[in-house]
SERO-4910 file (N, C-alpha, C, O; in steps of 0.05 Angstrom, whole numbers):
BEGIN
 pado doro    nc1    nc2    nc3   cac1   cac2   cac3    cc1    cc2    cc3    oc1    oc2    oc3
  Met    A   -296    864    418   -307    847    439   -306    817    431   -326    804    427
  Gly    A   -281    807    428   -277    779    424   -273    765    451   -284    774    471
  Leu    A   -258    743    450   -254    728    475   -241    745    497   -251    746    519
  Val    A   -218    758    490   -203    773    510   -218    798    518   -221    805    542
  Gly    A   -227    813    498   -242    838    504   -267    833    520   -273    847    539
  Gly    A   -282    812    513   -306    805    528   -300    796    556   -314    802    575
  Ser    A   -277    782    559   -270    772    586   -260    796    603   -266    796    627
  Ile    A   -247    815    591   -239    839    606   -264    854    616   -265    862    640
  Ala    A   -284    856    599   -309    870    608   -322    855    631   -331    867    650
  Lys    A   -323    828    629   -336    813    650   -320    814    676   -332    817    697
  Ala    A   -294    813    673   -277    814    698   -278    841    711   -277    843    735
  Ala    A   -280    862    694   -282    889    705   -308    893    720   -309    906    742
  Val    A   -330    883    709   -356    886    723   -356    869    749   -368    877    769
  Arg    A   -343    846    748   -340    830    772   -326    845    795   -334    843    818
  Arg    A   -305    859    787   -289    873    808   -300    900    815   -300    908    838
  Trp    A   -310    915    795   -321    942    799   -349    943    787   -352    951    764
  Pro    A   -370    935    802   -397    933    791   -408    959    779   -425    959    761
  Gly    A   -397    982    787   -407   1007    777   -392   1018    753   -397   1040    744
  Val    A   -374   1002    742   -358   1011    719   -375   1015    695   -395   1001    691
  His    A   -369   1035    679   -383   1040    654   -366   1031    631   -345   1043    626
  Ile    A   -375   1011    616   -360   1000    594   -375   1005    568   -399   1000    565
  Val    A   -360   1015    548   -371   1020    522   -354   1004    501   -330   1006    501
  Ser    A   -368    989    484   -354    975    463   -351    994    439   -370   1004    428
  Ile    A   -326   1000    432   -321   1018    409   -326   1004    382   -324   1016    361
  Glu    A   -331    978    383   -339    964    359   -368    971    352   -376    971    329
  Ala    A   -384    976    373   -413    979    369   -422   1007    361   -445   1011    355
  Gln    A   -403   1026    361   -410   1053    353   -386   1067    342   -365   1055    339
  Asp    A   -389   1092    336   -367   1108    326   -344   1106    346   -348   1113    370
  Arg    A   -320   1099    337   -298   1094    356   -290   1119    371   -284   1118    395
  Ala    A   -290   1141    358   -281   1166    371   -301   1173    393   -293   1181    415
  Ala    A   -327   1170    387   -347   1177    407   -346   1158    430   -350   1167    453
  Gly    A   -341   1133    425   -340   1114    446   -317   1118    465   -319   1112    489
  Ala    A   -294   1128    454   -270   1131    470   -268   1158    484   -252   1162    502
  Ala    A   -284   1178    475   -282   1205    485   -288   1205    516   -308   1195    525
  Gly    A   -269   1217    530   -273   1220    559   -267   1195    575   -271   1194    600
  Ala    A   -257   1174    562   -252   1149    577   -228   1151    595   -208   1164    588
  Asp    A   -229   1137    618   -205   1135    634   -185   1115    622   -161   1118    624
  Leu    A   -196   1095    609   -179   1074    598   -192   1064    572   -216   1059    570
  Val    A   -175   1060    552   -183   1048    527   -167   1023    523   -142   1024    524
  Val    A   -180   1000    519   -167    974    515   -171    966    486   -193    961    477
  Leu    A   -149    965    471   -150    956    443   -147    925    443   -126    914    449
  Ala    A   -169    912    436   -170    883    438   -174    869    411   -183    846    410
  Ala    A   -168    883    390   -169    871    363   -141    858    357   -123    861    373
  Pro    A   -138    845    334   -111    836    326    -92    859    324   -100    882    321
  Val    A    -66    854    326    -46    874    329    -46    896    307    -43    919    314
  Leu    A    -49    888    282    -48    908    261    -72    927    262    -70    950    256
  Ala    A    -95    916    269   -119    933    272   -116    951    296   -124    974    295
  Asn    A   -103    942    318    -98    959    341    -80    982    334    -84   1004    343
  Ile    A    -60    976    318    -41    998    310    -56   1019    294    -52   1043    297
  Ala    A    -74   1010    276    -89   1029    260   -107   1047    277   -112   1070    271
  Arg    A   -117   1036    299   -136   1051    316   -121   1070    335   -133   1089    345
  Leu    A    -95   1066    339    -80   1085    355    -82   1114    343    -86   1133    358
  Ala    A    -80   1116    317    -81   1142    304   -108   1154    307   -111   1179    310
  Glu    A   -129   1138    307   -157   1148    310   -161   1160    338   -175   1179    341
  Leu    A   -148   1148    358   -152   1156    385   -136   1182    392   -143   1195    412
  Ser    A   -116   1188    376    -99   1210    383   -113   1237    385   -106   1254    400
  Ala    A   -134   1240    369   -149   1266    369   -168   1269    391   -177   1292    397
  Ile    A   -176   1247    405   -198   1249    424   -189   1240    452   -205   1244    471
  Ala    A   -166   1229    455   -157   1220    482   -153   1244    500   -141   1263    493
  Gly    A   -165   1242    525   -162   1263    544   -134   1262    558   -120   1242    554
  Pro    A   -128   1282    574   -101   1283    587    -98   1260    607    -75   1253    613
  Arg    A   -120   1249    617   -117   1227    636   -124   1200    624   -124   1179    638
  Thr    A   -130   1199    598   -136   1174    585   -111   1157    581    -91   1167    571
  Ile    A   -113   1132    589    -92   1113    584   -102   1093    563   -124   1084    564
  Val    A    -85   1088    543    -91   1068    523    -73   1044    527    -48   1047    530
  Thr    A    -84   1020    527    -68    996    528    -79    976    507    -99    982    494
  Asp    A    -66    954    505    -75    934    485    -71    906    497    -61    903    519
  Val    A    -80    886    482    -76    858    491    -63    842    468    -65    818    468
  Ser    A    -49    856    450    -37    843    427    -15    823    436     -2    826    456
  Ser    A    -12    802    420      7    781    426     36    787    419     54    773    427
  Thr    A     40    809    405     67    819    400     68    848    408     48    862    407
  Lys    A     92    858    415     93    884    427    112    904    413    107    928    415
  Arg    A    132    895    399    151    914    388    138    933    368    143    957    369
  Leu    A    122    923    350    111    940    329     91    960    340     92    984    332
  Ile    A     73    952    358     53    971    368     65    991    387     56   1014    388
  Val    A     85    983    403     98   1003    420    112   1024    404    111   1048    411
  Ala    A    126   1016    383    139   1035    366    119   1054    352    124   1078    350
  Ala    A     96   1043    344     76   1060    332     65   1080    352     60   1103    345
  Ala    A     61   1071    377     50   1089    397     70   1111    404     62   1134    410
  Gln    A     96   1105    404    116   1125    411    117   1147    390    127   1169    395
  Ala    A    107   1142    366    106   1162    345     82   1180    347     79   1198    332
  Ile    A     64   1175    367     40   1191    372     41   1202    400     30   1190    418
  Pro    A     54   1224    404     59   1234    432     34   1242    447     35   1244    471
  Thr    A     11   1246    433    -13   1254    447    -28   1230    460    -47   1234    474
  Val    A    -18   1206    455    -30   1182    466    -12   1171    488     11   1165    483
  Ser    A    -24   1168    512     -9   1155    534    -14   1125    532    -35   1115    540
  Phe    A      5   1110    521      1   1082    514     20   1065    530     44   1071    532
  Ile    A      9   1043    542     26   1023    555     18    996    543     -5    988    545
  Gly    A     36    983    530     30    957    518     24    936    538     36    936    560
  Gly    A      5    918    532     -2    897    550     -8    871    536    -15    871    512
  His    A     -5    849    550    -11    823    538    -17    803    560      1    794    574
  Pro    A    -43    797    564    -50    777    584    -43    749    574    -51    742    552
  Met    A    -29    734    590    -21    707    581    -43    687    590    -39    669    607
  Ala    A    -66    690    578    -89    674    584   -106    673    559   -107    692    544
  Gly    A   -120    651    555   -138    649    532   -150    622    531   -147    606    550
  Arg    A   -165    616    509   -177    591    505   -173    584    475   -169    601    459
  Ala    A   -174    558    469   -170    550    441   -192    561    424   -188    568    400
  Gln    A   -217    563    434   -239    574    419   -242    604    426   -245    611    450
  Gly    A   -242    621    406   -245    649    410   -274    658    409   -292    642    409
  Gly    A   -277    685    408   -304    696    406   -315    705    433   -309    693    453
  Ala    A   -332    726    432   -344    736    456   -361    716    471   -364    717    495
  Gly    A   -372    697    456   -389    676    468   -374    658    487   -386    646    505
  Asn    A   -347    658    485   -331    641    503   -318    658    525   -301    648    540
  Ala    A   -324    684    527   -312    701    547   -321    692    575   -343    682    579
  Gln    A   -302    696    594   -308    688    622   -294    707    641   -271    716    635
  Ala    A   -307    714    663   -296    734    682   -271    725    695   -255    741    704
  Asp    A   -266    699    698   -243    689    712   -220    681    693   -202    667    701
  Leu    A   -221    689    668   -201    681    648   -173    688    657   -154    673    651
  Phe    A   -170    711    670   -143    721    677   -134    714    705   -111    721    712
  Asp    A   -150    701    721   -144    696    749   -118    680    752   -115    658    743
  Gly    A    -98    693    765    -73    680    770    -54    678    747    -32    667    749
  His    A    -61    690    724    -44    688    700    -27    713    697    -35    735    704
  Pro    A     -3    710    686     14    733    681      1    752    661    -12    743    643
  Trp    A      5    778    665     -4    799    647     20    817    642     27    833    660
  Ile    A     32    815    619     57    829    614     51    858    606     32    863    590
  Leu    A     66    877    617     63    905    611     90    915    601    111    907    611
  Thr    A     90    933    580    115    942    568    115    973    568    113    985    547
  Pro    A    118    986    591    117   1015    592    142   1027    581    163   1015    579
  Ser    A    139   1053    573    163   1068    565    173   1083    589    160   1084    610
  Ala    A    196   1096    587    208   1111    609    190   1134    617    178   1147    599
  Gly    A    188   1140    642    173   1163    652    143   1159    654    128   1178    658
  Gln    A    133   1134    652    104   1129    654     96   1118    682     80   1100    683
  Thr    A    108   1128    702    104   1117    729     75   1118    738     64   1097    747
  Asp    A     62   1141    735     34   1143    744     16   1126    727     -1   1111    738
  Ala    A     19   1127    701      2   1110    683      7   1080    688    -12   1065    688
  Leu    A     31   1073    693     37   1045    699     24   1035    724     13   1013    726
  Gln    A     25   1052    745     12   1045    770    -18   1041    766    -30   1022    778
  Arg    A    -30   1058    750    -59   1055    745    -65   1029    730    -85   1016    736
  Ile    A    -49   1023    710    -53    999    694    -48    974    711    -63    954    709
  Glu    A    -28    975    728    -23    952    746    -47    947    764    -54    924    770
  Thr    A    -58    968    775    -82    966    792   -105    953    777   -120    936    787
  Phe    A   -109    962    752   -130    951    735   -126    921    730   -144    905    733
  Val    A   -102    914    722    -95    886    716    -99    869    740   -111    847    738
  Ala    A    -90    878    763    -93    862    788   -123    859    795   -131    838    805
  Gly    A   -138    880    789   -167    879    794   -181    858    777   -202    847    785
  Leu    A   -170    853    753   -182    833    736   -173    805    743   -182    785    731
  Gly    A   -154    803    762   -144    777    771   -117    770    759   -106    749    766
  Gly    A   -106    787    742    -80    782    729    -57    789    748    -61    802    768
  Val    A    -34    779    740     -9    784    756     10    800    738     21    789    719
  Pro    A     13    826    743     30    843    726     59    835    725     71    829    746
  His    A     70    835    701     99    830    697    109    852    679     97    857    658
  Ile    A    131    865    686    141    887    670    166    878    655    184    865    666
  Met    A    166    884    629    190    878    613    190    895    588    170    909    582
  Thr    A    212    895    573    213    910    549    198    896    526    194    872    528
  Pro    A    190    911    506    177    898    483    194    877    470    184    856    461
  Glu    A    220    882    469    238    863    456    239    836    472    238    815    460
  Leu    A    241    839    498    242    814    515    216    800    513    215    775    512
  His    A    194    815    514    168    802    511    166    785    486    158    762    488
  Asp    A    173    796    463    169    782    438    187    757    437    180    737    425
  Arg    A    211    759    449    229    736    449    219    714    468    218    691    460
  Phe    A    210    721    492    200    701    510    174    689    500    171    664    500
  Val    A    155    706    492    129    696    483    131    680    457    116    661    453
  Gly    A    151    687    440    156    671    417    162    642    424    154    624    409
  Ala    A    177    638    446    184    611    454    162    597    469    157    574    464
  Val    A    149    611    488    130    597    506    102    597    496     85    583    507
  Ser    A     95    613    476     68    614    466     65    610    436     50    593    427
  His    A     80    626    421     77    625    392     88    599    380     74    587    363
  Leu    A    111    590    388    122    565    378    105    541    385     99    525    368
  Pro    A     95    539    410     77    517    416     51    517    399     41    496    391
  Gln    A     41    541    393     17    542    377     22    532    348      7    516    337
  Leu    A     44    542    336     51    533    309     56    503    309     49    489    290
  Thr    A     70    493    329     76    465    331     51    448    334     49    427    320
  Ala    A     33    456    351      9    440    356     -9    440    331    -20    419    324
  Ser    A    -10    462    317    -26    463    292    -13    446    270    -27    431    256
  Ala    A     13    448    268     27    431    248     24    402    254     20    385    237
  Leu    A     26    395    280     23    367    288     -4    356    282     -7    334    271
  Met    A    -25    372    288    -53    363    282    -57    360    252    -70    341    243
  His    A    -45    378    237    -47    377    208    -34    351    197    -46    338    180
  Val    A    -11    345    206      3    321    196    -11    296    206    -14    277    190
  Val    A    -18    294    231    -32    271    241    -58    266    226    -64    243    219
  Gly    A    -73    287    221    -98    284    206    -93    273    178   -108    256    169
  Arg    A    -73    283    165    -67    274    138    -58    245    138    -65    229    120
  Leu    A    -42    237    158    -32    210    159    -53    189    168    -54    167    158
  Ala    A    -69    197    188    -88    178    200   -116    179    188   -130    159    186
  Gly    A   -125    203    180   -152    206    170   -173    202    192   -166    198    215
  Asp    A   -198    204    184   -220    202    203   -220    175    217   -224    173    241
  Ala    A   -214    153    202   -214    127    214   -193    124    235   -197    112    257
  Gly    A   -169    134    230   -147    132    249   -152    149    274   -145    140    296
  Leu    A   -165    172    270   -170    189    293   -190    176    313   -190    184    336
  Glu    A   -206    158    303   -226    145    321   -212    129    343   -224    124    364
  Ile    A   -187    120    338   -174    103    359   -154    119    375   -139    108    391
  Ala    A   -152    146    370   -133    163    384   -138    163    414   -161    162    423
  Gly    A   -116    164    429   -118    165    458   -116    194    469   -117    213    454
  Arg    A   -114    195    495   -113    221    509    -89    238    500    -90    263    500
  Gly    A    -67    225    494    -42    239    487    -46    258    464    -36    281    464
  Leu    A    -60    249    443    -64    266    420    -82    290    427    -77    312    418
  His    A   -102    285    443   -119    307    452   -104    328    468   -107    352    464
  Asp    A    -87    319    486    -71    337    503    -51    353    487    -49    377    491
  Thr    A    -38    340    468    -16    354    453    -26    372    431    -11    388    421
  Thr    A    -51    368    423    -62    384    400    -85    402    408   -101    410    391
  Arg    A    -88    408    434   -111    424    442   -111    451    427   -133    461    420
  Leu    A    -88    462    422    -86    488    408    -92    486    379    -93    506    365
  Gly    A    -95    462    369   -101    458    340   -127    470    331   -131    472    307
  Ala    A   -144    477    349   -170    489    342   -169    520    339   -189    532    333
  Ser    A   -145    531    343   -143    561    342   -147    571    314   -139    558    294
  Pro    A   -159    595    311   -165    606    284   -140    617    271   -122    628    284
  Pro    A   -138    613    244   -113    622    230   -110    652    226    -87    661    224
  Asp    A   -132    667    225   -130    695    218   -113    710    239    -96    726    231
  Ile    A   -119    706    264   -104    720    285    -74    711    285    -56    728    288
  Trp    A    -70    686    281    -42    676    282    -25    684    258     -1    684    260
  Lys    A    -38    689    236    -23    700    213    -10    727    220     13    732    213
  Glu    A    -25    744    234    -14    770    242      7    767    264     27    781    263
  Ile    A      3    749    282     23    744    303     49    735    291     70    746    298
  Ala    A     47    716    273     71    706    260     85    728    244    110    730    244
  Ala    A     70    744    230     82    765    213     95    787    230    115    799    221
  Thr    A     85    792    254     97    813    271    118    803    291    129    818    306
  Asn    A    124    777    290    145    766    306    161    746    290    171    726    300
  Gln    A    164    751    264    175    732    246    204    726    251    213    703    247
  Asp    A    220    746    259    248    740    264    252    721    287    269    702    285
  Val    A    237    725    308    239    707    331    229    679    324    242    659    331
  Leu    A    207    678    310    195    652    303    212    637    282    214    612    283
  Arg    A    225    651    264    242    638    245    265    623    259    271    600    253
  Asp    A    277    636    279    299    624    294    288    600    310    301    579    311
  Ala    A    265    604    323    254    583    340    246    558    324    251    536    332
  Leu    A    233    563    301    226    541    284    251    527    273    251    502    270
  Gly    A    272    542    268    297    530    259    308    510    280    318    489    273
  Val    A    307    518    305    317    501    327    299    476    329    309    454    332
  Leu    A    273    480    327    255    457    328    259    438    305    260    413    309
  Ile    A    261    448    281    265    431    258    291    416    260    293    393    253
  Gly    A    312    430    270    338    416    274    336    393    294    348    372    290
  Thr    A    321    398    316    317    377    336    302    353    324    310    330    329
  Leu    A    281    358    309    265    337    297    282    321    277    280    297    274
  Thr    A    299    336    262    317    323    243    336    304    257    341    282    247
  Glu    A    348    313    279    366    296    294    351    271    304    363    249    303
  Met    A    327    274    314    312    251    323    306    232    300    308    207    303
  Arg    A    299    243    277    293    226    254    318    211    245    317    187    238
  Asp    A    341    224    245    365    212    235    378    192    254    396    178    247
  Ser    A    368    191    279    380    172    298    359    153    309    361    143    331
  Leu    A    338    148    293    317    130    302    328    102    308    318     89    326
  Glu    A    348     93    293    359     66    297    374     64    324    370     44    338
  Thr    A    389     84    330    405     83    355    390     94    379    395     87    402
  Gly    A    372    113    374    357    126    395    372    146    411    363    156    432
  Glu    A    396    154    402    412    173    417    399    200    421    397    210    443
  Ala    A    389    211    399    376    237    400    350    235    416    342    254    430
  Ile    A    336    213    412    310    210    427    316    210    457    301    223    472
  Glu    A    336    195    466    343    195    494    350    222    504    341    230    526
  Ala    A    366    237    489    375    263    497    351    283    499    349    298    518
  Val    A    334    282    478    312    301    478    292    294    500    282    312    513
  Phe    A    285    268    504    266    261    524    277    268    552    261    277    569
  Thr    A    302    264    557    314    271    583    312    300    588    305    309    610
  Ser    A    319    316    568    317    345    570    288    354    574    282    371    590
  Ala    A    270    342    559    242    349    561    231    343    588    215    360    599
  Cys    A    238    321    600    229    315    628    239    336    647    224    344    665
  Arg    A    263    345    644    274    365    662    259    391    659    251    403    679
  Trp    A    255    400    634    241    426    630    212    424    637    200    444    645
  Arg    A    200    401    633    171    398    641    169    401    671    150    413    681
  Ala    A    187    389    686    187    392    715    190    421    723    177    430    742
  Ala    A    207    435    709    211    464    715    185    479    709    178    497    724
  Leu    A    172    472    687    146    485    681    125    480    702    111    498    710
  Asp    A    124    455    711    104    447    732    109    463    758     90    469    772
  Arg    A    134    469    764    140    484    788    130    513    787    127    526    808
  Thr    A    124    523    763    114    550    761     84    552    766     73    574    769
  Arg    A     71    530    767     42    529    770     34    525    799     10    524    806
***
């Protein structure tokens, strides 16, 4: 019951006031999941994978298990090795820089994409999960685990690593005194700098091939900008491209 798990609980009660929700953190996990229509694994990805095996002995024939992990290839592969568990990977593209159940909110998912990565032949289970996601305010998107990790590595994981690295470097260069004169731009570009490292260590480890390539492209771009500071050629090219892609991003909202 962290930020996402707590928000799922609040959103579910908002949509279905009579729903019965049990936190499997608060009691024996097997007992909490026994007889459930749906089990949502809302811990970090490696902990979620470990719990899949625990659920295999008690999941009923109609029980669906899903997760909210930020990477999908590893957990989907682990679930496919446990045929007694009906698992559909999920990832809501919503969150806040500050985690924890205390920051949970019922409208966290409203209008936000919620990626689902079903396996072949899961038509009924997928329909049930899509209904659940829509009830929480999310917008279901179906894709493969491989495509998920590649897309999310670019639009979520790389921005997080970049924002944290930027805040780290700015803090070292400017110090407390320099930060006192910072404007809105630094606040806007480093909002994600408050994110906790423990969760992101697992995300990076389970999507390292994608992130290694993405970071390589970013480092190459920064190097080109550094090496052409006198002429400004790379700066002009990067800024022009950035304006174009920012406009494309704005059109999605």
